[in-house]
N, C-alpha and C positions, 0 to 999 in steps of 0.2 A: 439558614433562612432571607438575611441581608441580602447576600447578595443575586442569588437568585430574582427576591419582590427587585429589585430596582435594576436588573439586567430584563426582564419583562417591560417596568416600563418607561425602560431606553428603548424600547419597541414594540410598543405602542401606536404609533406615529401611523393615522390612517395607508400611507404611503411606503410604508415595511409591511404593512398584516394584513396577509388578510384573512376569513373564515373560512376553514376544510369542512368537509362532511359534517364534522364529531361536534356535537355545540359549545363540548370541551375541553377541543384542543386551537387555537393560529399557527398558523404555520409561518416559517420563515425564508425569500431566497434571498441561498446563496450566490444573484448572476451576480451581485459586486463583486462575486469572487473570479471569474469570468474575465478575459479578454471584452473587448467593446467591437471587433471585428466578429466575432461570433454570436448569427440567428440565436434567443435565449430558447425557443423553443425547440432547442435539437440536448437541451439538457434537465433535467425533469424533477433532478434533486432541492425537496424543500425539506427546513427543517423541523419538524415542531415540539410547542411547548405548550404542555403540557398547562393550564390553569390552575389544576388540583393538580402539583406535583404527585405519586408519592412520594412515600421515605427518600430518599440518597443522602448514603455515607458523606461525611465529610472533605471525601477523593475532590465529590466532583462542585460543590460547594465551592470549595478554596482554589482557585483556576491560578495557573501557573503564572508565574511573573513574563514569561518573557518567550516567544517561539522568534527565537534570534537561533540556536539549533533544531530546531526539525529535523533537517538534514544531518548528513556528517561533515556535508561543505566539500566543497568538489579536490582537498587534499583528504589520502588512506589514511584517519585518526579510525579507521575503523572495519572491521572484517568480518564477514559468516561464507559460512563454506558448501551452503541452502540445502543441508542435512534440516528440515523441519525438526524444532524438538519435542513440542506439544499444539493442540488445536484450541486459542484460547478463546471468549466468550464476550464479544462488548457486549456491554453495562448501558451504556449512556454513552454517545454522540449529536454534538452541538455547540448550542452556544452556550457558553457560563459567565461571559460578557458580552457586551455589543462587534468587540471586536478578536475573540476570544474564544479557538474554535478548541473541542478535546474533544478525544476519547477517553474512557478508561475501559478496561479492558480486565477481565477473571481468569486466573488461568493459575499453576498452581509450580510447575516447575522455575517456571521466570522468574518467582518468591524467593526463592528457596539461598541465594546470594546477589539478593537487588541491591542498588545504592541508585539517589538523585544521578543526575548524566550517567544513565550507565543505555549504553545504546543498542537497540530492540527492536527487530527485525518485521516489522511487523507489515503479511504478504509482500513481505519481495521490499518494500518501504524502513530504510532508516530512519527508529524514532529517535527520540531524548527521554526518556523516565522522571515526568517533574512532577509525580505523586508519589507514594504507595502506600499499602498496607497488610502488613501480613497478616491480621489476624481475619481478614475474608476476605486475605488474597487476590487484592485487583490494583494494577497498577494506572496511573492515569498518563499519554504521551499528549504534548501538546500540535496540529496544524495548523503551518500556513498556506497563506492560498492558495501559493505554486502551488503548494503537496497535495494541495484539494486538485489540480488544474490541472495535475502532472501524472497521477494514481485512479487507481477504481479504487482508491476508500471512498468517496462521495458516493456510491454505490449500496458501500455497508450500516447494516442499517438493528438497532436492539436485537440481541440474539444472534449474528451471523458472528458463525467464526470466521477467525484468521491464526495465518500460519505465521509459530512464533520462532522466530529464535536468537540466546546473544551470541555478544558476538564475542570473538575468535579470543582463546585466552592462549598464552604459550603454549600448554598442554594438550592442546583440543587436535585431535585425529580431523585429520586432509582429508573427509570421505564428498567434499562433491567437486567445485572448483572455489575459484576466490570471484568474492559476490561481494559488494560494496553496496548497496542496499540502496544504493542511485537509481532508480525507477529511470527507464530515457521514455520511456511510455507505452502507450497501452497494446493490445491486443482483443479483438472479437474473437468467442469462441464461436463455428459458421457448422464445425459439428465434429460428432461421438457419435463415434461405434462400437460395441462393443466382442472382441477374440476369445471366445477361449474365456478365460479369468478376468485378463488383460482390458486395457479403453484405447484404442486409437481416441486421438485430440489434436485437428484442426483449428489452426489460428489466421484469425485474414491480421494483416499489417503493413503499413503502406512501407515506400521506396526503403523511403531515407532510415530504415532499421531493419530492413528484409539485407537488405547489405554487404551486412556483416553476421547474417544466421546462414552459420553451412550444413551439411550433414554431418553427423556424426558428432560433428560441433556442440560447445554448455551454454545453452539461457537458462538466467530462473527467470521463471514465472512464475508469480503469485511467491517468490522466493525462497522457494523449487531449486535445482541441480538437477536438470535433464539435461536428457543429447535429446537431440534433434534427425529427425529421419528420415524425412526426405525435408526439400525446397522445389514449391507449388514456382514458380516465376511472371506464367504468364497466368496465376492467380493471386496472388498478393501472400502465397499463401505457404505456411510449414507445418508440420509434421511431429507428432511426437507418441510416446507408448510408456502407460502409466498400468505397472504388474499388479496384481494382485494387492503387495504388502503397504504399498505406498500410494493403493488407492485408501486404505484404513487411516492414514495416517496425513493425507492436504486434500484442506480446499476444493483443486476444484476437479471434483468429476459429485461432486456438493454443488454445482454453478451448472448453466444451460443451456443451448444454444441461443448468440445473441448477448451473450452477459460479455466485459470484459475482463483480462487479466494481467496485471500486472510487470510489465515484460525491462527483464534489466541481461543485453548484450553482454559477446564474452569484451570485457575492456582491451584487450589480444588487438584482436581488428580492427577497433579507434586509432591506438598507438600505431603501427600499417601503416594506418593511411596520413597519420597525422603525419609519418617521415616520412613517406616520399608526398608525399604534398606540398613537405618542403623543404623543396634537393639537396635534402642529407643527401641521396643515396648519388645522384652526382656529385654530393663535393667528396665519395667517401673516392666515387673512380677518377676525380680530378685528377686529388692527392697524391 
């Protein structure tokens, strides 16, 4: 409780806290994580701190010592297939210290062979295990400011379901495609339409990512390996279809029009673009 008390005292300045609709709660904005140039009115997330918190496990009281390894990094240190192993439940999401934003997740499969420092894809974001409790079937990950800016994880709340996948091992079947867990950006769901027992989903995305998305190509959406059906350049959209089985195993069908999804485009397209722009092809021709 000492850590929580210290956290609340350090966040009790009038400039940092404002009253919520509930008399028992205070809220803290995470606007300090956002680029200065972005209008604050576009970001609605606030993190609630209950003045009389319900009992929490020692996992949340003990914060991670460092947030340096939230992403796997630019180098490929871990790899996923985009085949979701289970749906986890967010138990806590917020500041356990002034500058430490932590998420605690309840799961079963992830705890089977978990270790500190393991990489787990959470809605397609590669994050590092900082605490775990096999008795309570819970684990914690730290989220850096860049993670919150780049992904849709800031929209999660207590009780939200998330896609979970452990990093590849040498014996893992390659059921999807190579997914790094490095989210390129987010897209917005603009249409969800059933056809039989399948579900069509259309996503709007900026042109900087749409150029890497091709019909019948791979894409990771909230960490799920899916096949693009069509690309609509004039609408800056693409669509995909979820069969009945997949709908029961991932979080996308639970979302609504207007919500965000994490996107990771196929790395091969970015490598090809880099090679072409660097003059690599011309150098081969000249040789």
